[in-house]
C-alpha positions as protocol buffer text, in pm:
chain_id: "A"
residue {
  index: 1
  type: MET
  ca { x: 11331 y: 9877 z: 9734 }
}
residue {
  index: 2
  type: THR
  ca { x: 11053 y: 9874 z: 9534 }
}
residue {
  index: 3
  type: VAL
  ca { x: 10789 y: 9682 z: 9691 }
}
residue {
  index: 4
  type: PRO
  ca { x: 10559 y: 9451 z: 9493 }
}
residue {
  index: 5
  type: MET
  ca { x: 10209 y: 9473 z: 9671 }
}
residue {
  index: 6
  type: ILE
  ca { x: 9842 y: 9354 z: 9543 }
}
residue {
  index: 7
  type: VAL
  ca { x: 9618 y: 9601 z: 9674 }
}
residue {
  index: 8
  type: ASP
  ca { x: 9221 y: 9458 z: 9823 }
}
residue {
  index: 9
  type: VAL
  ca { x: 9042 y: 9799 z: 9988 }
}
residue {
  index: 10
  type: ASP
  ca { x: 8696 y: 9895 z: 9996 }
}
residue {
  index: 11
  type: THR
  ca { x: 8722 y: 10210 z: 9899 }
}
residue {
  index: 12
  type: GLY
  ca { x: 8675 y: 10407 z: 10135 }
}
residue {
  index: 13
  type: ILE
  ca { x: 8776 y: 10735 z: 10253 }
}
residue {
  index: 14
  type: ASP
  ca { x: 9070 y: 10587 z: 10381 }
}
residue {
  index: 15
  type: ASP
  ca { x: 9084 y: 10284 z: 10101 }
}
residue {
  index: 16
  type: SER
  ca { x: 9164 y: 10674 z: 9909 }
}
residue {
  index: 17
  type: LEU
  ca { x: 9397 y: 10746 z: 10099 }
}
residue {
  index: 18
  type: ALA
  ca { x: 9558 y: 10441 z: 10139 }
}
residue {
  index: 19
  type: LEU
  ca { x: 9601 y: 10458 z: 9797 }
}
residue {
  index: 20
  type: LEU
  ca { x: 9719 y: 10796 z: 9650 }
}
residue {
  index: 21
  type: TYR
  ca { x: 9959 y: 10719 z: 9949 }
}
residue {
  index: 22
  type: LEU
  ca { x: 10144 y: 10425 z: 9826 }
}
residue {
  index: 23
  type: LEU
  ca { x: 10063 y: 10595 z: 9406 }
}
residue {
  index: 24
  type: ALA
  ca { x: 10290 y: 10849 z: 9535 }
}
residue {
  index: 25
  type: THR
  ca { x: 10578 y: 10679 z: 9703 }
}
residue {
  index: 26
  type: ASP
  ca { x: 10924 y: 10497 z: 9493 }
}
residue {
  index: 27
  type: GLU
  ca { x: 10868 y: 10259 z: 9738 }
}
residue {
  index: 28
  type: ALA
  ca { x: 10598 y: 10048 z: 9585 }
}
residue {
  index: 29
  type: GLU
  ca { x: 10478 y: 9952 z: 9343 }
}
residue {
  index: 30
  type: ILE
  ca { x: 10128 y: 9807 z: 9231 }
}
residue {
  index: 31
  type: LEU
  ca { x: 10053 y: 9541 z: 9075 }
}
residue {
  index: 32
  type: GLY
  ca { x: 9704 y: 9530 z: 9108 }
}
residue {
  index: 33
  type: ILE
  ca { x: 9388 y: 9599 z: 9293 }
}
residue {
  index: 34
  type: ALA
  ca { x: 9129 y: 9420 z: 9418 }
}
residue {
  index: 35
  type: SER
  ca { x: 8778 y: 9569 z: 9469 }
}
residue {
  index: 36
  type: THR
  ca { x: 8522 y: 9399 z: 9779 }
}
residue {
  index: 37
  type: ALA
  ca { x: 8251 y: 9497 z: 9891 }
}
residue {
  index: 38
  type: GLY
  ca { x: 8239 y: 9726 z: 10248 }
}
residue {
  index: 39
  type: ASN
  ca { x: 8257 y: 10036 z: 10291 }
}
residue {
  index: 40
  type: VAL
  ca { x: 8008 y: 10086 z: 9963 }
}
residue {
  index: 41
  type: PRO
  ca { x: 7925 y: 9827 z: 9717 }
}
residue {
  index: 42
  type: VAL
  ca { x: 8198 y: 9635 z: 9522 }
}
residue {
  index: 43
  type: ASN
  ca { x: 8001 y: 9784 z: 9162 }
}
residue {
  index: 44
  type: GLN
  ca { x: 8077 y: 10169 z: 9342 }
}
residue {
  index: 45
  type: VAL
  ca { x: 8386 y: 10044 z: 9495 }
}
residue {
  index: 46
  type: ALA
  ca { x: 8596 y: 9929 z: 9128 }
}
residue {
  index: 47
  type: ALA
  ca { x: 8373 y: 10267 z: 9025 }
}
residue {
  index: 48
  type: ASN
  ca { x: 8638 y: 10448 z: 9250 }
}
residue {
  index: 49
  type: ASN
  ca { x: 8918 y: 10275 z: 9238 }
}
residue {
  index: 50
  type: LEU
  ca { x: 8946 y: 10310 z: 8855 }
}
residue {
  index: 51
  type: ALA
  ca { x: 8883 y: 10761 z: 8911 }
}
residue {
  index: 52
  type: TRP
  ca { x: 9168 y: 10793 z: 9115 }
}
residue {
  index: 53
  type: LEU
  ca { x: 9415 y: 10598 z: 8923 }
}
residue {
  index: 54
  type: ASP
  ca { x: 9283 y: 10798 z: 8630 }
}
residue {
  index: 55
  type: LEU
  ca { x: 9333 y: 11114 z: 8855 }
}
residue {
  index: 56
  type: CYS
  ca { x: 9663 y: 10998 z: 8969 }
}
residue {
  index: 57
  type: ARG
  ca { x: 9764 y: 10924 z: 8583 }
}
residue {
  index: 58
  type: ALA
  ca { x: 9808 y: 10583 z: 8699 }
}
residue {
  index: 59
  type: ALA
  ca { x: 9564 y: 10379 z: 8485 }
}
residue {
  index: 60
  type: ASP
  ca { x: 9794 y: 10116 z: 8354 }
}
residue {
  index: 61
  type: ILE
  ca { x: 9731 y: 9967 z: 8625 }
}
residue {
  index: 62
  type: GLU
  ca { x: 9482 y: 9665 z: 8643 }
}
residue {
  index: 63
  type: VAL
  ca { x: 9169 y: 9657 z: 8863 }
}
residue {
  index: 64
  type: SER
  ca { x: 8951 y: 9356 z: 8926 }
}
residue {
  index: 65
  type: LEU
  ca { x: 8631 y: 9330 z: 9075 }
}
residue {
  index: 66
  type: GLY
  ca { x: 8608 y: 9068 z: 9327 }
}
residue {
  index: 67
  type: ALA
  ca { x: 8292 y: 8941 z: 9574 }
}
residue {
  index: 68
  type: GLN
  ca { x: 7921 y: 9110 z: 9570 }
}
residue {
  index: 69
  type: VAL
  ca { x: 7915 y: 9008 z: 9954 }
}
residue {
  index: 70
  type: PRO
  ca { x: 8080 y: 8801 z: 10289 }
}
residue {
  index: 71
  type: LEU
  ca { x: 8093 y: 8516 z: 10318 }
}
residue {
  index: 72
  type: VAL
  ca { x: 7808 y: 8389 z: 10510 }
}
residue {
  index: 73
  type: ALA
  ca { x: 7642 y: 8695 z: 10597 }
}
residue {
  index: 74
  type: PRO
  ca { x: 7466 y: 9053 z: 10453 }
}
residue {
  index: 75
  type: LEU
  ca { x: 7621 y: 9283 z: 10320 }
}
residue {
  index: 76
  type: MET
  ca { x: 7661 y: 9534 z: 10567 }
}
residue {
  index: 77
  type: THR
  ca { x: 7761 y: 9902 z: 10411 }
}
residue {
  index: 78
  type: THR
  ca { x: 7861 y: 10235 z: 10575 }
}
residue {
  index: 79
  type: GLU
  ca { x: 7739 y: 10509 z: 10345 }
}
residue {
  index: 80
  type: ASP
  ca { x: 7674 y: 10765 z: 10632 }
}
residue {
  index: 81
  type: THR
  ca { x: 8070 y: 10743 z: 10790 }
}
residue {
  index: 82
  type: HIS
  ca { x: 8173 y: 10753 z: 10423 }
}
residue {
  index: 83
  type: GLY
  ca { x: 7969 y: 10961 z: 10219 }
}
residue {
  index: 84
  type: PRO
  ca { x: 7716 y: 10834 z: 9920 }
}
residue {
  index: 85
  type: GLN
  ca { x: 7973 y: 10703 z: 9711 }
}
residue {
  index: 86
  type: GLY
  ca { x: 8256 y: 10614 z: 9916 }
}
residue {
  index: 87
  type: ILE
  ca { x: 8500 y: 10914 z: 9833 }
}
residue {
  index: 88
  type: GLY
  ca { x: 8288 y: 11130 z: 10105 }
}
residue {
  index: 89
  type: TYR
  ca { x: 8034 y: 11397 z: 9900 }
}
residue {
  index: 90
  type: ALA
  ca { x: 8330 y: 11433 z: 9631 }
}
residue {
  index: 91
  type: GLU
  ca { x: 8204 y: 11338 z: 9227 }
}
residue {
  index: 92
  type: LEU
  ca { x: 8528 y: 11217 z: 9082 }
}
residue {
  index: 93
  type: PRO
  ca { x: 8528 y: 11181 z: 8729 }
}
residue {
  index: 94
  type: VAL
  ca { x: 8379 y: 10832 z: 8569 }
}
residue {
  index: 95
  type: SER
  ca { x: 8635 y: 10674 z: 8426 }
}
residue {
  index: 96
  type: SER
  ca { x: 8624 y: 10530 z: 8039 }
}
residue {
  index: 97
  type: ARG
  ca { x: 8857 y: 10231 z: 8119 }
}
residue {
  index: 98
  type: ASP
  ca { x: 8751 y: 9847 z: 8156 }
}
residue {
  index: 99
  type: LEU
  ca { x: 8829 y: 9688 z: 8448 }
}
residue {
  index: 100
  type: SER
  ca { x: 9028 y: 9392 z: 8420 }
}
residue {
  index: 101
  type: ALA
  ca { x: 8897 y: 9064 z: 8251 }
}
residue {
  index: 102
  type: ARG
  ca { x: 8942 y: 8830 z: 8563 }
}
residue {
  index: 103
  type: ASP
  ca { x: 8766 y: 8843 z: 8872 }
}
residue {
  index: 104
  type: ALA
  ca { x: 9031 y: 8948 z: 9255 }
}
residue {
  index: 105
  type: THR
  ca { x: 9057 y: 8540 z: 9343 }
}
residue {
  index: 106
  type: THR
  ca { x: 9182 y: 8437 z: 9000 }
}
residue {
  index: 107
  type: MET
  ca { x: 9448 y: 8802 z: 8993 }
}
residue {
  index: 108
  type: TRP
  ca { x: 9508 y: 8721 z: 9334 }
}
residue {
  index: 109
  type: ILE
  ca { x: 9642 y: 8382 z: 9247 }
}
residue {
  index: 110
  type: GLU
  ca { x: 9749 y: 8452 z: 8893 }
}
residue {
  index: 111
  type: LEU
  ca { x: 9990 y: 8773 z: 9058 }
}
residue {
  index: 112
  type: VAL
  ca { x: 10129 y: 8567 z: 9320 }
}
residue {
  index: 113
  type: ARG
  ca { x: 10201 y: 8239 z: 9144 }
}
residue {
  index: 114
  type: SER
  ca { x: 10387 y: 8492 z: 8848 }
}
residue {
  index: 115
  type: ARG
  ca { x: 10611 y: 8606 z: 9142 }
}
residue {
  index: 116
  type: PRO
  ca { x: 10625 y: 8310 z: 9414 }
}
residue {
  index: 117
  type: GLY
  ca { x: 10820 y: 8508 z: 9699 }
}
residue {
  index: 118
  type: GLU
  ca { x: 10797 y: 8815 z: 9576 }
}
residue {
  index: 119
  type: ILE
  ca { x: 10457 y: 8963 z: 9641 }
}
residue {
  index: 120
  type: THR
  ca { x: 10316 y: 9187 z: 9948 }
}
residue {
  index: 121
  type: GLY
  ca { x: 9971 y: 9121 z: 9961 }
}
residue {
  index: 122
  type: LEU
  ca { x: 9811 y: 9402 z: 10188 }
}
residue {
  index: 123
  type: VAL
  ca { x: 9483 y: 9429 z: 10277 }
}
residue {
  index: 124
  type: THR
  ca { x: 9264 y: 9741 z: 10369 }
}
residue {
  index: 125
  type: GLY
  ca { x: 8881 y: 9548 z: 10372 }
}
residue {
  index: 126
  type: PRO
  ca { x: 8701 y: 9252 z: 10502 }
}
residue {
  index: 127
  type: LEU
  ca { x: 8872 y: 8947 z: 10351 }
}
residue {
  index: 128
  type: THR
  ca { x: 8666 y: 8799 z: 10092 }
}
residue {
  index: 129
  type: ASN
  ca { x: 8841 y: 8782 z: 9823 }
}
residue {
  index: 130
  type: LEU
  ca { x: 9144 y: 8693 z: 10019 }
}
residue {
  index: 131
  type: ALA
  ca { x: 8951 y: 8389 z: 10118 }
}
residue {
  index: 132
  type: LEU
  ca { x: 8828 y: 8311 z: 9764 }
}
residue {
  index: 133
  type: ALA
  ca { x: 9167 y: 8320 z: 9653 }
}
residue {
  index: 134
  type: VAL
  ca { x: 9352 y: 8091 z: 9945 }
}
residue {
  index: 135
  type: ARG
  ca { x: 9032 y: 7833 z: 9900 }
}
residue {
  index: 136
  type: ARG
  ca { x: 9100 y: 7776 z: 9547 }
}
residue {
  index: 137
  type: ASP
  ca { x: 9474 y: 7767 z: 9574 }
}
residue {
  index: 138
  type: PRO
  ca { x: 9574 y: 7642 z: 9961 }
}
residue {
  index: 139
  type: GLU
  ca { x: 9939 y: 7661 z: 9835 }
}
residue {
  index: 140
  type: LEU
  ca { x: 9898 y: 8118 z: 9902 }
}
residue {
  index: 141
  type: PRO
  ca { x: 10009 y: 8181 z: 10194 }
}
residue {
  index: 142
  type: ARG
  ca { x: 10330 y: 8009 z: 10189 }
}
residue {
  index: 143
  type: LEU
  ca { x: 10370 y: 8188 z: 9818 }
}
residue {
  index: 144
  type: LEU
  ca { x: 10284 y: 8536 z: 9960 }
}
residue {
  index: 145
  type: LYS
  ca { x: 10610 y: 8716 z: 10135 }
}
residue {
  index: 146
  type: ARG
  ca { x: 10409 y: 8893 z: 10297 }
}
residue {
  index: 147
  type: LEU
  ca { x: 9991 y: 9034 z: 10413 }
}
residue {
  index: 148
  type: VAL
  ca { x: 9956 y: 9329 z: 10566 }
}
residue {
  index: 149
  type: LEU
  ca { x: 9595 y: 9376 z: 10675 }
}
residue {
  index: 150
  type: MET
  ca { x: 9407 y: 9608 z: 10897 }
}
residue {
  index: 151
  type: GLY
  ca { x: 9147 y: 9495 z: 11118 }
}
residue {
  index: 152
  type: GLY
  ca { x: 9051 y: 9392 z: 11477 }
}
residue {
  index: 153
  type: ALA
  ca { x: 9079 y: 9531 z: 11857 }
}
residue {
  index: 154
  type: PHE
  ca { x: 9305 y: 9409 z: 12038 }
}
residue {
  index: 155
  type: GLN
  ca { x: 9299 y: 9598 z: 12391 }
}
residue {
  index: 156
  type: HIS
  ca { x: 9062 y: 9839 z: 12208 }
}
residue {
  index: 157
  type: GLN
  ca { x: 8683 y: 9880 z: 12228 }
}
residue {
  index: 158
  type: GLY
  ca { x: 8540 y: 9822 z: 11844 }
}
residue {
  index: 159
  type: ASN
  ca { x: 8417 y: 10009 z: 11612 }
}
residue {
  index: 160
  type: THR
  ca { x: 8086 y: 9855 z: 11487 }
}
residue {
  index: 161
  type: THR
  ca { x: 7997 y: 9673 z: 11805 }
}
residue {
  index: 162
  type: PRO
  ca { x: 8146 y: 9667 z: 12192 }
}
residue {
  index: 163
  type: THR
  ca { x: 8445 y: 9455 z: 12061 }
}
residue {
  index: 164
  type: SER
  ca { x: 8442 y: 9405 z: 11672 }
}
residue {
  index: 165
  type: GLU
  ca { x: 8623 y: 9598 z: 11420 }
}
residue {
  index: 166
  type: TRP
  ca { x: 8464 y: 9699 z: 11069 }
}
residue {
  index: 167
  type: ASN
  ca { x: 8613 y: 9510 z: 10878 }
}
residue {
  index: 168
  type: ILE
  ca { x: 8670 y: 9226 z: 11045 }
}
residue {
  index: 169
  type: ALA
  ca { x: 8218 y: 9216 z: 11083 }
}
residue {
  index: 170
  type: VAL
  ca { x: 8172 y: 9258 z: 10756 }
}
residue {
  index: 171
  type: ASP
  ca { x: 8314 y: 8895 z: 10706 }
}
residue {
  index: 172
  type: PRO
  ca { x: 8421 y: 8726 z: 10989 }
}
residue {
  index: 173
  type: GLU
  ca { x: 8391 y: 8388 z: 10852 }
}
residue {
  index: 174
  type: ALA
  ca { x: 8657 y: 8540 z: 10617 }
}
residue {
  index: 175
  type: ALA
  ca { x: 8885 y: 8668 z: 10827 }
}
residue {
  index: 176
  type: ALA
  ca { x: 8817 y: 8312 z: 11050 }
}
residue {
  index: 177
  type: GLU
  ca { x: 8946 y: 8130 z: 10718 }
}
residue {
  index: 178
  type: VAL
  ca { x: 9254 y: 8384 z: 10636 }
}
residue {
  index: 179
  type: PHE
  ca { x: 9379 y: 8322 z: 11015 }
}
residue {
  index: 180
  type: ALA
  ca { x: 9387 y: 7937 z: 11010 }
}
residue {
  index: 181
  type: ALA
  ca { x: 9548 y: 7891 z: 10662 }
}
residue {
  index: 182
  type: PHE
  ca { x: 9819 y: 8155 z: 10761 }
}
residue {
  index: 183
  type: SER
  ca { x: 9887 y: 8053 z: 11093 }
}
residue {
  index: 184
  type: GLY
  ca { x: 10095 y: 7683 z: 11005 }
}
residue {
  index: 185
  type: LEU
  ca { x: 10389 y: 7939 z: 10823 }
}
residue {
  index: 186
  type: PRO
  ca { x: 10692 y: 8087 z: 11060 }
}
residue {
  index: 187
  type: GLU
  ca { x: 10594 y: 8313 z: 11320 }
}
residue {
  index: 188
  type: ASN
  ca { x: 10831 y: 8605 z: 11067 }
}
residue {
  index: 189
  type: ARG
  ca { x: 10596 y: 8506 z: 10762 }
}
residue {
  index: 190
  type: ARG
  ca { x: 10270 y: 8561 z: 10927 }
}
residue {
  index: 191
  type: PRO
  ca { x: 10036 y: 8897 z: 10862 }
}
residue {
  index: 192
  type: ILE
  ca { x: 10172 y: 9168 z: 11043 }
}
residue {
  index: 193
  type: VAL
  ca { x: 9748 y: 9349 z: 11174 }
}
residue {
  index: 194
  type: CYS
  ca { x: 9776 y: 9675 z: 11224 }
}
residue {
  index: 195
  type: ALA
  ca { x: 9424 y: 9723 z: 11452 }
}
residue {
  index: 196
  type: LEU
  ca { x: 9279 y: 9942 z: 11567 }
}
residue {
  index: 197
  type: ASP
  ca { x: 9512 y: 9975 z: 11878 }
}
residue {
  index: 198
  type: ILE
  ca { x: 9714 y: 10184 z: 11534 }
}
residue {
  index: 199
  type: THR
  ca { x: 9469 y: 10312 z: 11341 }
}
residue {
  index: 200
  type: GLU
  ca { x: 9218 y: 10436 z: 11613 }
}
residue {
  index: 201
  type: THR
  ca { x: 9588 y: 10669 z: 11711 }
}
residue {
  index: 202
  type: ILE
  ca { x: 9664 y: 10783 z: 11355 }
}
residue {
  index: 203
  type: GLU
  ca { x: 9574 y: 11141 z: 11230 }
}
residue {
  index: 204
  type: MET
  ca { x: 9556 y: 11278 z: 10884 }
}
residue {
  index: 205
  type: THR
  ca { x: 9500 y: 11683 z: 10905 }
}
residue {
  index: 206
  type: PRO
  ca { x: 9477 y: 11912 z: 10599 }
}
residue {
  index: 207
  type: GLU
  ca { x: 9781 y: 12078 z: 10750 }
}
residue {
  index: 208
  type: HIS
  ca { x: 9955 y: 11653 z: 10705 }
}
residue {
  index: 209
  type: ILE
  ca { x: 9868 y: 11698 z: 10357 }
}
residue {
  index: 210
  type: ARG
  ca { x: 9987 y: 12017 z: 10260 }
}
residue {
  index: 211
  type: ARG
  ca { x: 10343 y: 11920 z: 10441 }
}
residue {
  index: 212
  type: LEU
  ca { x: 10331 y: 11552 z: 10246 }
}
residue {
  index: 213
  type: SER
  ca { x: 10224 y: 11796 z: 9950 }
}
residue {
  index: 214
  type: GLU
  ca { x: 10510 y: 11989 z: 9959 }
}
residue {
  index: 215
  type: ARG
  ca { x: 10770 y: 11749 z: 9986 }
}
residue {
  index: 216
  type: ALA
  ca { x: 10634 y: 11466 z: 9782 }
}
residue {
  index: 217
  type: GLY
  ca { x: 10593 y: 11632 z: 9451 }
}
residue {
  index: 218
  type: SER
  ca { x: 10352 y: 11365 z: 9304 }
}
residue {
  index: 219
  type: VAL
  ca { x: 10065 y: 11413 z: 9193 }
}
residue {
  index: 220
  type: PRO
  ca { x: 9842 y: 11173 z: 9404 }
}
residue {
  index: 221
  type: ALA
  ca { x: 9978 y: 11431 z: 9696 }
}
residue {
  index: 222
  type: GLU
  ca { x: 9930 y: 11796 z: 9510 }
}
residue {
  index: 223
  type: LEU
  ca { x: 9595 y: 11625 z: 9386 }
}
residue {
  index: 224
  type: ILE
  ca { x: 9470 y: 11583 z: 9749 }
}
residue {
  index: 225
  type: SER
  ca { x: 9624 y: 11835 z: 9881 }
}
residue {
  index: 226
  type: SER
  ca { x: 9515 y: 12075 z: 9615 }
}
residue {
  index: 227
  type: SER
  ca { x: 9119 y: 12025 z: 9537 }
}
residue {
  index: 228
  type: GLY
  ca { x: 9017 y: 11958 z: 9879 }
}
residue {
  index: 229
  type: THR
  ca { x: 8850 y: 11589 z: 9692 }
}
residue {
  index: 230
  type: LEU
  ca { x: 8849 y: 11429 z: 10079 }
}
residue {
  index: 231
  type: PRO
  ca { x: 8644 y: 11675 z: 10290 }
}
residue {
  index: 232
  type: ALA
  ca { x: 8830 y: 11815 z: 10562 }
}
residue {
  index: 233
  type: ARG
  ca { x: 8681 y: 11633 z: 10844 }
}
residue {
  index: 234
  type: SER
  ca { x: 8719 y: 11300 z: 10735 }
}
residue {
  index: 235
  type: LEU
  ca { x: 9036 y: 11381 z: 10749 }
}
residue {
  index: 236
  type: ARG
  ca { x: 9091 y: 11566 z: 11096 }
}
residue {
  index: 237
  type: ARG
  ca { x: 8895 y: 11273 z: 11201 }
}
residue {
  index: 238
  type: ARG
  ca { x: 9196 y: 10982 z: 11073 }
}
residue {
  index: 239
  type: MET
  ca { x: 9351 y: 10878 z: 10842 }
}
residue {
  index: 240
  type: CYS
  ca { x: 9252 y: 10458 z: 10933 }
}
residue {
  index: 241
  type: SER
  ca { x: 8969 y: 10353 z: 11062 }
}
residue {
  index: 242
  type: GLY
  ca { x: 8879 y: 10030 z: 10965 }
}
């Protein structure tokens, strides 16, 4: 069964691999990609998203520009981890495509309202865009089928401060607003939170990529496997890190 999804990312090496995985599987239907500031500034995130879609021959997927800064705190970025453009030290061709005419907040609201109860939201960056969307449309949590997010640290030390994980630390106010907005839903409709307890134990090595490529026979998997576009040292470290 194909899962219709909105993907909200701060692309990022780990976000790049998540996008490539979703583009390679026939189990996901990406309806739109929301760009948010986090690993790198939001304009670079959006450029990365467009470039990956072009390379993967998926240029029909909408990419929207999201929040430039967190709700309250100054923006933190982490080029020292993800490289100057957020994708290691790779240089992707610049896309000739335009970003969506609607911003990320509007895209979230309009897509979810167009298919109530059907869409899964996946957020692998800070929760700024979703928090802004919920402020504008408080019914959004009820209209989503499910929310899956990467963030937080439970029973695990932090990777930004001794107790905090990167995506939550970049915009803690947004995270608090999103969790509060979803708290009134039934237990089986509340967010699935993939925290450091999970992400710090998942590895994606070059050998994993090679084997996936052989089985997938897809453009995204072949791209990563054959070109070494993302640095091997990052792949050895982990697929998901915040």
